[in-house]
C-alpha positions in Angstrom: 139.0 125.9 72.5 135.3 126.8 72.3 134.5 123.4 70.6 136.3 121.5 73.4 134.3 123.4 76.0 131.0 122.7 74.2 132.0 119.0 73.9 132.8 118.8 77.6 129.5 120.5 78.5 127.5 118.0 76.4 129.4 115.1 77.9 128.8 116.4 81.4 125.1 116.9 80.6 124.8 113.4 79.1 126.5 111.8 82.2 124.1 113.7 84.5 121.1 112.6 82.5 122.3 109.0 82.7 122.7 109.2 86.4 119.2 110.7 86.9 117.6 108.2 84.5 119.2 105.3 86.3 118.0 106.6 89.7 114.5 107.1 88.3 114.3 103.6 86.9 115.6 102.2 90.2 113.0 104.1 92.2 110.1 103.1 89.9 111.2 99.5 90.1 111.3 99.6 93.9 107.8 101.1 93.9 106.5 98.4 91.6 108.0 95.7 93.9 106.3 97.3 96.9 102.8 97.4 95.4 100.6 94.6 96.9 97.2 93.4 96.0 94.4 94.6 98.3 93.5 92.5 101.3 90.2 90.7 101.4 88.7 93.3 103.7 89.6 96.1 101.3 88.0 94.1 98.4 84.9 93.5 100.5 84.6 97.2 101.3 85.0 98.1 97.7 82.3 95.6 96.7 79.8 97.5 98.9 80.6 101.0 97.9 77.7 101.5 95.5 75.3 100.8 98.3 76.9 103.4 100.5 75.7 106.3 98.3 72.1 107.5 98.2 70.3 107.0 94.9 69.5 110.1 92.9 66.0 110.5 91.6 
């Protein structure tokens, strides 16, 4: 009986891990789809950032 309980626990754990893994991959995929390239204004601002800081002696 103990072996059956252990087996069922391992199966339950594996099923839970599969559900969590699938949810994780779906979330990561959605986040990657939502990422967009910076706009032209953001790129222009980034191009000027070294000039924004005072030079150190």
